[in-house]
MIDOGU-710224 format. One record per residue: residue number from 1; x, y, z of N, C-alpha, C in turn. Coordinates in nm, 2 decimals. Layout:
BEGIN
<r><seq>NUM</seq><n_c1>X</n_c1><n_c2>Y</n_c2><n_c3>Z</n_c3><ca_c1>X</ca_c1><ca_c2>Y</ca_c2><ca_c3>Z</ca_c3><c_c1>X</c_c1><c_c2>Y</c_c2><c_c3>Z</c_c3></r>
...
// end
This chain:
BEGIN
<r><seq>1</seq><n_c1>1.99</n_c1><n_c2>-0.94</n_c2><n_c3>1.64</n_c3><ca_c1>1.87</ca_c1><ca_c2>-0.88</ca_c2><ca_c3>1.57</ca_c3><c_c1>1.91</c_c1><c_c2>-0.83</c_c2><c_c3>1.43</c_c3></r>
<r><seq>2</seq><n_c1>1.84</n_c1><n_c2>-0.87</n_c2><n_c3>1.33</n_c3><ca_c1>1.87</ca_c1><ca_c2>-0.84</ca_c2><ca_c3>1.20</ca_c3><c_c1>1.80</c_c1><c_c2>-0.71</c_c2><c_c3>1.15</c_c3></r>
<r><seq>3</seq><n_c1>1.86</n_c1><n_c2>-0.64</n_c2><n_c3>1.06</n_c3><ca_c1>1.80</ca_c1><ca_c2>-0.52</ca_c2><ca_c3>1.01</ca_c3><c_c1>1.68</c_c1><c_c2>-0.56</c_c2><c_c3>0.92</c_c3></r>
<r><seq>4</seq><n_c1>1.56</n_c1><n_c2>-0.49</n_c2><n_c3>0.94</n_c3><ca_c1>1.45</ca_c1><ca_c2>-0.51</ca_c2><ca_c3>0.86</ca_c3><c_c1>1.40</c_c1><c_c2>-0.39</c_c2><c_c3>0.78</c_c3></r>
<r><seq>5</seq><n_c1>1.44</n_c1><n_c2>-0.27</n_c2><n_c3>0.82</n_c3><ca_c1>1.41</ca_c1><ca_c2>-0.15</ca_c2><ca_c3>0.75</ca_c3><c_c1>1.53</c_c1><c_c2>-0.06</c_c2><c_c3>0.76</c_c3></r>
<r><seq>6</seq><n_c1>1.57</n_c1><n_c2>0.00</n_c2><n_c3>0.65</n_c3><ca_c1>1.67</ca_c1><ca_c2>0.10</ca_c2><ca_c3>0.64</ca_c3><c_c1>1.62</c_c1><c_c2>0.21</c_c2><c_c3>0.55</c_c3></r>
<r><seq>7</seq><n_c1>1.61</n_c1><n_c2>0.33</n_c2><n_c3>0.60</n_c3><ca_c1>1.55</ca_c1><ca_c2>0.44</ca_c2><ca_c3>0.52</ca_c3><c_c1>1.64</c_c1><c_c2>0.57</c_c2><c_c3>0.54</c_c3></r>
<r><seq>8</seq><n_c1>1.65</n_c1><n_c2>0.64</n_c2><n_c3>0.43</n_c3><ca_c1>1.72</ca_c1><ca_c2>0.77</ca_c2><ca_c3>0.44</ca_c3><c_c1>1.64</c_c1><c_c2>0.88</c_c2><c_c3>0.36</c_c3></r>
<r><seq>9</seq><n_c1>1.67</n_c1><n_c2>1.00</n_c2><n_c3>0.41</n_c3><ca_c1>1.61</ca_c1><ca_c2>1.12</ca_c2><ca_c3>0.34</ca_c3><c_c1>1.46</c_c1><c_c2>1.12</c_c2><c_c3>0.33</c_c3></r>
<r><seq>10</seq><n_c1>1.39</n_c1><n_c2>1.09</n_c2><n_c3>0.44</n_c3><ca_c1>1.25</ca_c1><ca_c2>1.09</ca_c2><ca_c3>0.44</ca_c3><c_c1>1.20</c_c1><c_c2>1.23</c_c2><c_c3>0.47</c_c3></r>
<r><seq>11</seq><n_c1>1.15</n_c1><n_c2>1.30</n_c2><n_c3>0.37</n_c3><ca_c1>1.11</ca_c1><ca_c2>1.44</ca_c2><ca_c3>0.38</ca_c3><c_c1>0.96</c_c1><c_c2>1.45</c_c2><c_c3>0.32</c_c3></r>
<r><seq>12</seq><n_c1>0.87</n_c1><n_c2>1.50</n_c2><n_c3>0.40</n_c3><ca_c1>0.74</ca_c1><ca_c2>1.52</ca_c2><ca_c3>0.36</ca_c3><c_c1>0.68</c_c1><c_c2>1.64</c_c2><c_c3>0.42</c_c3></r>
<r><seq>13</seq><n_c1>0.61</n_c1><n_c2>1.72</n_c2><n_c3>0.33</n_c3><ca_c1>0.54</ca_c1><ca_c2>1.84</ca_c2><ca_c3>0.39</ca_c3><c_c1>0.40</c_c1><c_c2>1.84</c_c2><c_c3>0.33</c_c3></r>
<r><seq>14</seq><n_c1>0.31</n_c1><n_c2>1.90</n_c2><n_c3>0.41</n_c3><ca_c1>0.17</ca_c1><ca_c2>1.93</ca_c2><ca_c3>0.37</ca_c3><c_c1>0.15</c_c1><c_c2>2.07</c_c2><c_c3>0.38</c_c3></r>
<r><seq>15</seq><n_c1>0.10</n_c1><n_c2>2.13</n_c2><n_c3>0.28</n_c3><ca_c1>0.07</ca_c1><ca_c2>2.28</ca_c2><ca_c3>0.28</ca_c3><c_c1>0.18</c_c1><c_c2>2.36</c_c2><c_c3>0.33</c_c3></r>
<r><seq>16</seq><n_c1>0.30</n_c1><n_c2>2.33</n_c2><n_c3>0.29</n_c3><ca_c1>0.42</ca_c1><ca_c2>2.41</ca_c2><ca_c3>0.32</ca_c3><c_c1>0.47</c_c1><c_c2>2.39</c_c2><c_c3>0.46</c_c3></r>
<r><seq>17</seq><n_c1>0.41</n_c1><n_c2>2.29</n_c2><n_c3>0.53</n_c3><ca_c1>0.46</ca_c1><ca_c2>2.26</ca_c2><ca_c3>0.67</ca_c3><c_c1>0.53</c_c1><c_c2>2.13</c_c2><c_c3>0.67</c_c3></r>
<r><seq>18</seq><n_c1>0.66</n_c1><n_c2>2.13</n_c2><n_c3>0.72</n_c3><ca_c1>0.73</ca_c1><ca_c2>2.00</ca_c2><ca_c3>0.73</ca_c3><c_c1>0.66</c_c1><c_c2>1.91</c_c2><c_c3>0.83</c_c3></r>
<r><seq>19</seq><n_c1>0.63</n_c1><n_c2>1.79</n_c2><n_c3>0.78</n_c3><ca_c1>0.57</ca_c1><ca_c2>1.68</ca_c2><ca_c3>0.86</ca_c3><c_c1>0.67</c_c1><c_c2>1.58</c_c2><c_c3>0.90</c_c3></r>
<r><seq>20</seq><n_c1>0.75</n_c1><n_c2>1.53</n_c2><n_c3>0.80</n_c3><ca_c1>0.86</ca_c1><ca_c2>1.44</ca_c2><ca_c3>0.82</ca_c3><c_c1>0.99</c_c1><c_c2>1.49</c_c2><c_c3>0.77</c_c3></r>
<r><seq>21</seq><n_c1>1.09</n_c1><n_c2>1.48</n_c2><n_c3>0.86</n_c3><ca_c1>1.23</ca_c1><ca_c2>1.52</ca_c2><ca_c3>0.82</ca_c3><c_c1>1.32</c_c1><c_c2>1.43</c_c2><c_c3>0.89</c_c3></r>
<r><seq>22</seq><n_c1>1.35</n_c1><n_c2>1.31</n_c2><n_c3>0.83</n_c3><ca_c1>1.43</ca_c1><ca_c2>1.21</ca_c2><ca_c3>0.89</ca_c3><c_c1>1.55</c_c1><c_c2>1.18</c_c2><c_c3>0.80</c_c3></r>
<r><seq>23</seq><n_c1>1.67</n_c1><n_c2>1.20</n_c2><n_c3>0.85</n_c3><ca_c1>1.79</ca_c1><ca_c2>1.18</ca_c2><ca_c3>0.78</ca_c3><c_c1>1.81</c_c1><c_c2>1.03</c_c2><c_c3>0.76</c_c3></r>
<r><seq>24</seq><n_c1>1.81</n_c1><n_c2>0.95</n_c2><n_c3>0.87</n_c3><ca_c1>1.83</ca_c1><ca_c2>0.81</ca_c2><ca_c3>0.86</ca_c3><c_c1>1.75</c_c1><c_c2>0.74</c_c2><c_c3>0.97</c_c3></r>
<r><seq>25</seq><n_c1>1.70</n_c1><n_c2>0.62</n_c2><n_c3>0.93</n_c3><ca_c1>1.62</ca_c1><ca_c2>0.54</ca_c2><ca_c3>1.02</ca_c3><c_c1>1.65</c_c1><c_c2>0.39</c_c2><c_c3>1.00</c_c3></r>
<r><seq>26</seq><n_c1>1.68</n_c1><n_c2>0.32</n_c2><n_c3>1.10</n_c3><ca_c1>1.70</ca_c1><ca_c2>0.18</ca_c2><ca_c3>1.10</ca_c3><c_c1>1.62</c_c1><c_c2>0.11</c_c2><c_c3>1.20</c_c3></r>
<r><seq>27</seq><n_c1>1.55</n_c1><n_c2>0.00</n_c2><n_c3>1.16</n_c3><ca_c1>1.47</ca_c1><ca_c2>-0.07</ca_c2><ca_c3>1.25</ca_c3><c_c1>1.51</c_c1><c_c2>-0.22</c_c2><c_c3>1.24</c_c3></r>
<r><seq>28</seq><n_c1>1.53</n_c1><n_c2>-0.28</n_c2><n_c3>1.35</n_c3><ca_c1>1.58</ca_c1><ca_c2>-0.42</ca_c2><ca_c3>1.36</ca_c3><c_c1>1.46</c_c1><c_c2>-0.51</c_c2><c_c3>1.41</c_c3></r>
<r><seq>29</seq><n_c1>1.48</n_c1><n_c2>-0.64</n_c2><n_c3>1.37</n_c3><ca_c1>1.37</ca_c1><ca_c2>-0.73</ca_c2><ca_c3>1.42</ca_c3><c_c1>1.37</c_c1><c_c2>-0.72</c_c2><c_c3>1.57</c_c3></r>
<r><seq>30</seq><n_c1>1.25</n_c1><n_c2>-0.74</n_c2><n_c3>1.62</n_c3><ca_c1>1.22</ca_c1><ca_c2>-0.74</ca_c2><ca_c3>1.76</ca_c3><c_c1>1.23</c_c1><c_c2>-0.60</c_c2><c_c3>1.83</c_c3></r>
<r><seq>31</seq><n_c1>1.26</n_c1><n_c2>-0.49</n_c2><n_c3>1.75</n_c3><ca_c1>1.25</ca_c1><ca_c2>-0.36</ca_c2><ca_c3>1.80</ca_c3><c_c1>1.10</c_c1><c_c2>-0.33</c_c2><c_c3>1.83</c_c3></r>
<r><seq>32</seq><n_c1>1.07</n_c1><n_c2>-0.26</n_c2><n_c3>1.93</n_c3><ca_c1>0.93</ca_c1><ca_c2>-0.22</ca_c2><ca_c3>1.97</ca_c3><c_c1>0.94</c_c1><c_c2>-0.06</c_c2><c_c3>1.96</c_c3></r>
<r><seq>33</seq><n_c1>0.86</n_c1><n_c2>0.00</n_c2><n_c3>1.88</n_c3><ca_c1>0.87</ca_c1><ca_c2>0.14</ca_c2><ca_c3>1.85</ca_c3><c_c1>0.73</c_c1><c_c2>0.20</c_c2><c_c3>1.88</c_c3></r>
<r><seq>34</seq><n_c1>0.73</n_c1><n_c2>0.31</n_c2><n_c3>1.95</n_c3><ca_c1>0.60</ca_c1><ca_c2>0.38</ca_c2><ca_c3>1.97</ca_c3><c_c1>0.61</c_c1><c_c2>0.51</c_c2><c_c3>1.89</c_c3></r>
<r><seq>35</seq><n_c1>0.50</n_c1><n_c2>0.55</n_c2><n_c3>1.82</n_c3><ca_c1>0.50</ca_c1><ca_c2>0.68</ca_c2><ca_c3>1.75</ca_c3><c_c1>0.40</c_c1><c_c2>0.76</c_c2><c_c3>1.83</c_c3></r>
<r><seq>36</seq><n_c1>0.45</n_c1><n_c2>0.87</n_c2><n_c3>1.88</n_c3><ca_c1>0.37</ca_c1><ca_c2>0.96</ca_c2><ca_c3>1.96</ca_c3><c_c1>0.37</c_c1><c_c2>1.10</c_c2><c_c3>1.90</c_c3></r>
<r><seq>37</seq><n_c1>0.26</n_c1><n_c2>1.17</n_c2><n_c3>1.89</n_c3><ca_c1>0.25</ca_c1><ca_c2>1.30</ca_c2><ca_c3>1.84</ca_c3><c_c1>0.11</c_c1><c_c2>1.35</c_c2><c_c3>1.82</c_c3></r>
<r><seq>38</seq><n_c1>0.10</n_c1><n_c2>1.48</n_c2><n_c3>1.80</n_c3><ca_c1>-0.03</ca_c1><ca_c2>1.54</ca_c2><ca_c3>1.78</ca_c3><c_c1>-0.09</c_c1><c_c2>1.49</c_c2><c_c3>1.65</c_c3></r>
<r><seq>39</seq><n_c1>-0.22</n_c1><n_c2>1.52</n_c2><n_c3>1.63</n_c3><ca_c1>-0.29</ca_c1><ca_c2>1.49</ca_c2><ca_c3>1.50</ca_c3><c_c1>-0.22</c_c1><c_c2>1.57</c_c2><c_c3>1.39</c_c3></r>
<r><seq>40</seq><n_c1>-0.19</n_c1><n_c2>1.51</n_c2><n_c3>1.28</n_c3><ca_c1>-0.12</ca_c1><ca_c2>1.57</ca_c2><ca_c3>1.17</ca_c3><c_c1>0.03</c_c1><c_c2>1.58</c_c2><c_c3>1.18</c_c3></r>
<r><seq>41</seq><n_c1>0.08</n_c1><n_c2>1.51</n_c2><n_c3>1.29</n_c3><ca_c1>0.23</ca_c1><ca_c2>1.52</ca_c2><ca_c3>1.31</ca_c3><c_c1>0.31</c_c1><c_c2>1.43</c_c2><c_c3>1.21</c_c3></r>
<r><seq>42</seq><n_c1>0.24</n_c1><n_c2>1.34</n_c2><n_c3>1.14</n_c3><ca_c1>0.31</ca_c1><ca_c2>1.25</ca_c2><ca_c3>1.05</ca_c3><c_c1>0.33</c_c1><c_c2>1.11</c_c2><c_c3>1.09</c_c3></r>
<r><seq>43</seq><n_c1>0.26</n_c1><n_c2>1.07</n_c2><n_c3>1.19</n_c3><ca_c1>0.28</ca_c1><ca_c2>0.93</ca_c2><ca_c3>1.24</ca_c3><c_c1>0.23</c_c1><c_c2>0.83</c_c2><c_c3>1.13</c_c3></r>
<r><seq>44</seq><n_c1>0.11</n_c1><n_c2>0.85</n_c2><n_c3>1.09</n_c3><ca_c1>0.05</ca_c1><ca_c2>0.76</ca_c2><ca_c3>0.99</ca_c3><c_c1>0.12</c_c1><c_c2>0.77</c_c2><c_c3>0.85</c_c3></r>
<r><seq>45</seq><n_c1>0.17</n_c1><n_c2>0.89</n_c2><n_c3>0.82</n_c3><ca_c1>0.24</ca_c1><ca_c2>0.91</ca_c2><ca_c3>0.70</ca_c3><c_c1>0.37</c_c1><c_c2>0.84</c_c2><c_c3>0.70</c_c3></r>
<r><seq>46</seq><n_c1>0.44</n_c1><n_c2>0.84</n_c2><n_c3>0.82</n_c3><ca_c1>0.57</ca_c1><ca_c2>0.76</ca_c2><ca_c3>0.83</ca_c3><c_c1>0.54</c_c1><c_c2>0.61</c_c2><c_c3>0.81</c_c3></r>
<r><seq>47</seq><n_c1>0.44</n_c1><n_c2>0.56</n_c2><n_c3>0.87</n_c3><ca_c1>0.41</ca_c1><ca_c2>0.42</ca_c2><ca_c3>0.85</ca_c3><c_c1>0.38</c_c1><c_c2>0.39</c_c2><c_c3>0.70</c_c3></r>
<r><seq>48</seq><n_c1>0.31</n_c1><n_c2>0.48</n_c2><n_c3>0.63</n_c3><ca_c1>0.28</ca_c1><ca_c2>0.46</ca_c2><ca_c3>0.49</ca_c3><c_c1>0.40</c_c1><c_c2>0.46</c_c2><c_c3>0.41</c_c3></r>
<r><seq>49</seq><n_c1>0.50</n_c1><n_c2>0.55</n_c2><n_c3>0.44</n_c3><ca_c1>0.62</ca_c1><ca_c2>0.55</ca_c2><ca_c3>0.37</ca_c3><c_c1>0.70</c_c1><c_c2>0.42</c_c2><c_c3>0.39</c_c3></r>
<r><seq>50</seq><n_c1>0.71</n_c1><n_c2>0.38</n_c2><n_c3>0.51</n_c3><ca_c1>0.78</ca_c1><ca_c2>0.26</ca_c2><ca_c3>0.54</ca_c3><c_c1>0.72</c_c1><c_c2>0.13</c_c2><c_c3>0.48</c_c3></r>
<r><seq>51</seq><n_c1>0.59</n_c1><n_c2>0.14</n_c2><n_c3>0.47</n_c3><ca_c1>0.51</ca_c1><ca_c2>0.02</ca_c2><ca_c3>0.41</ca_c3><c_c1>0.51</c_c1><c_c2>0.03</c_c2><c_c3>0.26</c_c3></r>
<r><seq>52</seq><n_c1>0.56</n_c1><n_c2>0.14</n_c2><n_c3>0.20</n_c3><ca_c1>0.56</ca_c1><ca_c2>0.15</ca_c2><ca_c3>0.05</ca_c3><c_c1>0.43</c_c1><c_c2>0.21</c_c2><c_c3>0.00</c_c3></r>
<r><seq>53</seq><n_c1>0.33</n_c1><n_c2>0.25</n_c2><n_c3>0.08</n_c3><ca_c1>0.21</ca_c1><ca_c2>0.31</ca_c2><ca_c3>0.03</ca_c3><c_c1>0.23</c_c1><c_c2>0.45</c_c2><c_c3>-0.02</c_c3></r>
<r><seq>54</seq><n_c1>0.33</n_c1><n_c2>0.53</n_c2><n_c3>0.04</n_c3><ca_c1>0.37</ca_c1><ca_c2>0.66</ca_c2><ca_c3>-0.01</ca_c3><c_c1>0.51</c_c1><c_c2>0.65</c_c2><c_c3>-0.06</c_c3></r>
<r><seq>55</seq><n_c1>0.54</n_c1><n_c2>0.69</n_c2><n_c3>-0.18</n_c3><ca_c1>0.67</ca_c1><ca_c2>0.68</ca_c2><ca_c3>-0.24</ca_c3><c_c1>0.72</c_c1><c_c2>0.83</c_c2><c_c3>-0.25</c_c3></r>
<r><seq>56</seq><n_c1>0.84</n_c1><n_c2>0.85</n_c2><n_c3>-0.19</n_c3><ca_c1>0.90</ca_c1><ca_c2>0.98</ca_c2><ca_c3>-0.19</ca_c3><c_c1>1.02</c_c1><c_c2>0.98</c_c2><c_c3>-0.28</c_c3></r>
<r><seq>57</seq><n_c1>1.03</n_c1><n_c2>1.07</n_c2><n_c3>-0.37</n_c3><ca_c1>1.13</ca_c1><ca_c2>1.07</ca_c2><ca_c3>-0.48</ca_c3><c_c1>1.27</c_c1><c_c2>1.08</c_c2><c_c3>-0.43</c_c3></r>
<r><seq>58</seq><n_c1>1.30</n_c1><n_c2>1.15</n_c2><n_c3>-0.32</n_c3><ca_c1>1.43</ca_c1><ca_c2>1.17</ca_c2><ca_c3>-0.27</ca_c3><c_c1>1.47</c_c1><c_c2>1.06</c_c2><c_c3>-0.17</c_c3></r>
<r><seq>59</seq><n_c1>1.38</n_c1><n_c2>0.99</n_c2><n_c3>-0.12</n_c3><ca_c1>1.40</ca_c1><ca_c2>0.89</ca_c2><ca_c3>-0.01</ca_c3><c_c1>1.46</c_c1><c_c2>0.76</c_c2><c_c3>-0.07</c_c3></r>
<r><seq>60</seq><n_c1>1.54</n_c1><n_c2>0.69</n_c2><n_c3>0.01</n_c3><ca_c1>1.58</ca_c1><ca_c2>0.56</ca_c2><ca_c3>-0.02</ca_c3><c_c1>1.52</c_c1><c_c2>0.47</c_c2><c_c3>0.09</c_c3></r>
<r><seq>61</seq><n_c1>1.47</n_c1><n_c2>0.36</n_c2><n_c3>0.05</n_c3><ca_c1>1.40</ca_c1><ca_c2>0.27</ca_c2><ca_c3>0.14</ca_c3><c_c1>1.44</c_c1><c_c2>0.13</c_c2><c_c3>0.11</c_c3></r>
<r><seq>62</seq><n_c1>1.49</n_c1><n_c2>0.05</n_c2><n_c3>0.21</n_c3><ca_c1>1.52</ca_c1><ca_c2>-0.09</ca_c2><ca_c3>0.19</ca_c3><c_c1>1.44</c_c1><c_c2>-0.16</c_c2><c_c3>0.30</c_c3></r>
<r><seq>63</seq><n_c1>1.36</n_c1><n_c2>-0.26</n_c2><n_c3>0.25</n_c3><ca_c1>1.29</ca_c1><ca_c2>-0.35</ca_c2><ca_c3>0.34</ca_c3><c_c1>1.33</c_c1><c_c2>-0.49</c_c2><c_c3>0.32</c_c3></r>
<r><seq>64</seq><n_c1>1.35</n_c1><n_c2>-0.56</n_c2><n_c3>0.43</n_c3><ca_c1>1.40</ca_c1><ca_c2>-0.69</ca_c2><ca_c3>0.43</ca_c3><c_c1>1.30</c_c1><c_c2>-0.78</c_c2><c_c3>0.49</c_c3></r>
<r><seq>65</seq><n_c1>1.21</n_c1><n_c2>-0.85</n_c2><n_c3>0.41</n_c3><ca_c1>1.11</ca_c1><ca_c2>-0.94</ca_c2><ca_c3>0.47</ca_c3><c_c1>0.97</c_c1><c_c2>-0.89</c_c2><c_c3>0.43</c_c3></r>
<r><seq>66</seq><n_c1>0.87</n_c1><n_c2>-0.95</n_c2><n_c3>0.49</n_c3><ca_c1>0.73</ca_c1><ca_c2>-0.92</ca_c2><ca_c3>0.47</ca_c3><c_c1>0.68</c_c1><c_c2>-0.82</c_c2><c_c3>0.58</c_c3></r>
<r><seq>67</seq><n_c1>0.59</n_c1><n_c2>-0.74</n_c2><n_c3>0.55</n_c3><ca_c1>0.54</ca_c1><ca_c2>-0.64</ca_c2><ca_c3>0.64</ca_c3><c_c1>0.39</c_c1><c_c2>-0.63</c_c2><c_c3>0.64</c_c3></r>
<r><seq>68</seq><n_c1>0.34</n_c1><n_c2>-0.60</n_c2><n_c3>0.76</n_c3><ca_c1>0.19</ca_c1><ca_c2>-0.57</ca_c2><ca_c3>0.77</ca_c3><c_c1>0.17</c_c1><c_c2>-0.45</c_c2><c_c3>0.85</c_c3></r>
<r><seq>69</seq><n_c1>0.08</n_c1><n_c2>-0.37</n_c2><n_c3>0.81</n_c3><ca_c1>0.04</ca_c1><ca_c2>-0.25</ca_c2><ca_c3>0.89</ca_c3><c_c1>-0.10</c_c1><c_c2>-0.27</c_c2><c_c3>0.94</c_c3></r>
<r><seq>70</seq><n_c1>-0.11</n_c1><n_c2>-0.28</n_c2><n_c3>1.07</n_c3><ca_c1>-0.24</ca_c1><ca_c2>-0.29</ca_c2><ca_c3>1.14</ca_c3><c_c1>-0.27</c_c1><c_c2>-0.15</c_c2><c_c3>1.20</c_c3></r>
<r><seq>71</seq><n_c1>-0.36</n_c1><n_c2>-0.08</n_c2><n_c3>1.13</n_c3><ca_c1>-0.39</ca_c1><ca_c2>0.05</ca_c2><ca_c3>1.18</ca_c3><c_c1>-0.50</c_c1><c_c2>0.04</c_c2><c_c3>1.29</c_c3></r>
<r><seq>72</seq><n_c1>-0.55</n_c1><n_c2>0.15</n_c2><n_c3>1.33</n_c3><ca_c1>-0.65</ca_c1><ca_c2>0.15</ca_c2><ca_c3>1.44</ca_c3><c_c1>-0.75</c_c1><c_c2>0.05</c_c2><c_c3>1.41</c_c3></r>
<r><seq>73</seq><n_c1>-0.77</n_c1><n_c2>-0.04</n_c2><n_c3>1.51</n_c3><ca_c1>-0.86</ca_c1><ca_c2>-0.15</ca_c2><ca_c3>1.49</ca_c3><c_c1>-1.00</c_c1><c_c2>-0.13</c_c2><c_c3>1.53</c_c3></r>
<r><seq>74</seq><n_c1>-1.07</n_c1><n_c2>-0.06</n_c2><n_c3>1.45</n_c3><ca_c1>-1.22</ca_c1><ca_c2>-0.04</ca_c2><ca_c3>1.48</ca_c3><c_c1>-1.29</c_c1><c_c2>-0.18</c_c2><c_c3>1.47</c_c3></r>
<r><seq>75</seq><n_c1>-1.38</n_c1><n_c2>-0.20</n_c2><n_c3>1.56</n_c3><ca_c1>-1.46</ca_c1><ca_c2>-0.32</ca_c2><ca_c3>1.56</ca_c3><c_c1>-1.39</c_c1><c_c2>-0.44</c_c2><c_c3>1.63</c_c3></r>
<r><seq>76</seq><n_c1>-1.27</n_c1><n_c2>-0.43</n_c2><n_c3>1.67</n_c3><ca_c1>-1.21</ca_c1><ca_c2>-0.54</ca_c2><ca_c3>1.74</ca_c3><c_c1>-1.19</c_c1><c_c2>-0.50</c_c2><c_c3>1.89</c_c3></r>
<r><seq>77</seq><n_c1>-1.25</n_c1><n_c2>-0.59</n_c2><n_c3>1.97</n_c3><ca_c1>-1.25</ca_c1><ca_c2>-0.56</ca_c2><ca_c3>2.12</ca_c3><c_c1>-1.12</c_c1><c_c2>-0.62</c_c2><c_c3>2.18</c_c3></r>
<r><seq>78</seq><n_c1>-1.04</n_c1><n_c2>-0.55</n_c2><n_c3>2.23</n_c3><ca_c1>-0.92</ca_c1><ca_c2>-0.60</ca_c2><ca_c3>2.30</ca_c3><c_c1>-0.93</c_c1><c_c2>-0.56</c_c2><c_c3>2.45</c_c3></r>
<r><seq>79</seq><n_c1>-0.94</n_c1><n_c2>-0.66</n_c2><n_c3>2.53</n_c3><ca_c1>-0.97</ca_c1><ca_c2>-0.64</ca_c2><ca_c3>2.67</ca_c3><c_c1>-0.85</c_c1><c_c2>-0.60</c_c2><c_c3>2.76</c_c3></r>
<r><seq>80</seq><n_c1>-0.74</n_c1><n_c2>-0.65</n_c2><n_c3>2.73</n_c3><ca_c1>-0.63</ca_c1><ca_c2>-0.63</ca_c2><ca_c3>2.82</ca_c3><c_c1>-0.50</c_c1><c_c2>-0.58</c_c2><c_c3>2.75</c_c3></r>
<r><seq>81</seq><n_c1>-0.41</n_c1><n_c2>-0.52</n_c2><n_c3>2.82</n_c3><ca_c1>-0.28</ca_c1><ca_c2>-0.47</ca_c2><ca_c3>2.76</ca_c3><c_c1>-0.21</c_c1><c_c2>-0.59</c_c2><c_c3>2.71</c_c3></r>
<r><seq>82</seq><n_c1>-0.22</n_c1><n_c2>-0.71</n_c2><n_c3>2.78</n_c3><ca_c1>-0.15</ca_c1><ca_c2>-0.83</ca_c2><ca_c3>2.73</ca_c3><c_c1>-0.20</c_c1><c_c2>-0.87</c_c2><c_c3>2.59</c_c3></r>
<r><seq>83</seq><n_c1>-0.33</n_c1><n_c2>-0.86</n_c2><n_c3>2.58</n_c3><ca_c1>-0.39</ca_c1><ca_c2>-0.90</ca_c2><ca_c3>2.45</ca_c3><c_c1>-0.34</c_c1><c_c2>-0.81</c_c2><c_c3>2.34</c_c3></r>
<r><seq>84</seq><n_c1>-0.34</n_c1><n_c2>-0.68</n_c2><n_c3>2.36</n_c3><ca_c1>-0.29</ca_c1><ca_c2>-0.58</ca_c2><ca_c3>2.26</ca_c3><c_c1>-0.15</c_c1><c_c2>-0.61</c_c2><c_c3>2.23</c_c3></r>
<r><seq>85</seq><n_c1>-0.06</n_c1><n_c2>-0.64</n_c2><n_c3>2.33</n_c3><ca_c1>0.08</ca_c1><ca_c2>-0.67</ca_c2><ca_c3>2.30</ca_c3><c_c1>0.09</c_c1><c_c2>-0.80</c_c2><c_c3>2.22</c_c3></r>
<r><seq>86</seq><n_c1>0.01</n_c1><n_c2>-0.90</n_c2><n_c3>2.25</n_c3><ca_c1>0.02</ca_c1><ca_c2>-1.02</ca_c2><ca_c3>2.17</ca_c3><c_c1>-0.02</c_c1><c_c2>-1.00</c_c2><c_c3>2.03</c_c3></r>
<r><seq>87</seq><n_c1>-0.11</n_c1><n_c2>-0.91</n_c2><n_c3>2.00</n_c3><ca_c1>-0.15</ca_c1><ca_c2>-0.88</ca_c2><ca_c3>1.86</ca_c3><c_c1>-0.03</c_c1><c_c2>-0.85</c_c2><c_c3>1.77</c_c3></r>
<r><seq>88</seq><n_c1>0.07</n_c1><n_c2>-0.78</n_c2><n_c3>1.83</n_c3><ca_c1>0.19</ca_c1><ca_c2>-0.75</ca_c2><ca_c3>1.75</ca_c3><c_c1>0.27</c_c1><c_c2>-0.87</c_c2><c_c3>1.72</c_c3></r>
<r><seq>89</seq><n_c1>0.25</n_c1><n_c2>-0.98</n_c2><n_c3>1.78</n_c3><ca_c1>0.33</ca_c1><ca_c2>-1.10</ca_c2><ca_c3>1.76</ca_c3><c_c1>0.27</c_c1><c_c2>-1.19</c_c2><c_c3>1.64</c_c3></r>
<r><seq>90</seq><n_c1>0.15</n_c1><n_c2>-1.15</n_c2><n_c3>1.59</n_c3><ca_c1>0.09</ca_c1><ca_c2>-1.22</ca_c2><ca_c3>1.48</ca_c3><c_c1>0.18</c_c1><c_c2>-1.21</c_c2><c_c3>1.36</c_c3></r>
<r><seq>91</seq><n_c1>0.20</n_c1><n_c2>-1.32</n_c2><n_c3>1.29</n_c3><ca_c1>0.27</ca_c1><ca_c2>-1.32</ca_c2><ca_c3>1.16</ca_c3><c_c1>0.19</c_c1><c_c2>-1.25</c_c2><c_c3>1.05</c_c3></r>
<r><seq>92</seq><n_c1>0.26</n_c1><n_c2>-1.21</n_c2><n_c3>0.94</n_c3><ca_c1>0.19</ca_c1><ca_c2>-1.15</ca_c2><ca_c3>0.83</ca_c3><c_c1>0.08</c_c1><c_c2>-1.24</c_c2><c_c3>0.78</c_c3></r>
<r><seq>93</seq><n_c1>0.11</n_c1><n_c2>-1.37</n_c2><n_c3>0.77</n_c3><ca_c1>0.01</ca_c1><ca_c2>-1.47</ca_c2><ca_c3>0.71</ca_c3><c_c1>-0.11</c_c1><c_c2>-1.47</c_c2><c_c3>0.80</c_c3></r>
<r><seq>94</seq><n_c1>-0.10</n_c1><n_c2>-1.44</n_c2><n_c3>0.93</n_c3><ca_c1>-0.22</ca_c1><ca_c2>-1.45</ca_c2><ca_c3>1.02</ca_c3><c_c1>-0.31</c_c1><c_c2>-1.33</c_c2><c_c3>1.00</c_c3></r>
<r><seq>95</seq><n_c1>-0.26</n_c1><n_c2>-1.22</n_c2><n_c3>0.95</n_c3><ca_c1>-0.34</ca_c1><ca_c2>-1.10</ca_c2><ca_c3>0.94</ca_c3><c_c1>-0.39</c_c1><c_c2>-1.06</c_c2><c_c3>0.80</c_c3></r>
<r><seq>96</seq><n_c1>-0.33</n_c1><n_c2>-1.13</n_c2><n_c3>0.70</n_c3><ca_c1>-0.37</ca_c1><ca_c2>-1.10</ca_c2><ca_c3>0.56</ca_c3><c_c1>-0.51</c_c1><c_c2>-1.15</c_c2><c_c3>0.53</c_c3></r>
// end
């Protein structure tokens, strides 16, 4: 498995409340990661940082390859767990 994301010093706060505080994060190809947390816990913010939509001055981010962020899919009916799992296998060119 090859390294696709390496990030350090991801720190983000909203209204004086720490939302993200990650010293180091590595993601390899074929890793399957679930983000779980309350509303406002920083799940979407972390994805935006890793996708380059939010740039943090102190953070370092290395991305190796193309990336796509498929957020909550309003309007798309997915019938089974298998269909939802297969959605993650689409290549970037298939979702752009």
